[in-house]
C-alpha positions in Angstrom: 117.7 91.4 115.6 116.5 94.3 117.6 112.9 95.5 116.7 111.7 99.2 116.8 108.7 101.2 116.2 108.5 104.6 114.3 106.0 107.0 115.7 106.7 110.3 113.8 109.7 111.8 112.5 110.8 112.8 115.9 110.8 109.5 118.0 111.8 105.9 117.4 111.6 103.3 120.3 114.1 100.2 119.9 114.0 97.3 121.9 116.8 95.1 122.6 117.6 91.9 124.4 118.1 94.3 127.6 116.6 97.5 127.0 114.3 99.9 125.4 115.9 102.8 123.8 114.1 106.2 123.0 115.9 107.8 120.0 115.1 111.3 119.0 118.0 112.4 116.9 117.1 113.3 113.6 120.1 111.3 112.2 119.4 108.1 114.1 115.7 108.4 113.3 116.7 108.8 109.6 118.4 105.9 109.8 115.5 103.7 111.3 113.3 105.3 108.4 115.7 103.9 106.0 115.6 100.5 107.4 111.8 100.6 107.6 111.5 101.3 103.8 114.0 98.4 102.9 112.0 95.9 105.1 108.8 97.5 103.7 110.1 96.8 100.1 111.2 93.2 101.0 107.7 92.4 102.4 105.3 90.4 100.7 101.4 91.4 100.8 98.0 89.8 99.7 98.1 86.5 97.9 101.7 86.6 97.6 102.1 86.2 101.6 99.2 83.5 101.6 101.2 81.4 98.8 104.3 81.9 100.9 102.7 80.6 104.1 101.3 77.7 102.3 104.4 76.8 100.9 106.2 77.0 104.0 103.5 74.8 105.9 103.5 72.1 102.8 107.5 71.9 103.1 107.3 71.4 107.1 104.7 69.3 106.6 107.2 66.8 104.4 109.9 66.8 107.1 109.5 63.9 109.5 109.2 64.3 113.0 112.4 64.0 115.1 
């Protein structure tokens, strides 16, 4: 998955495995803004994220080393 950073409504930097792209077309920036909003909605915050991390630690502690 590529990562990206939105700086404003005029620039997005997109990092791929081989390059960094500067995106400045309004139509493309809108696409990254929509992607950011979806990611923000799916994110967990506050005590929910602590609970998620604690659950993951417990899960991996139960897996025997290989």
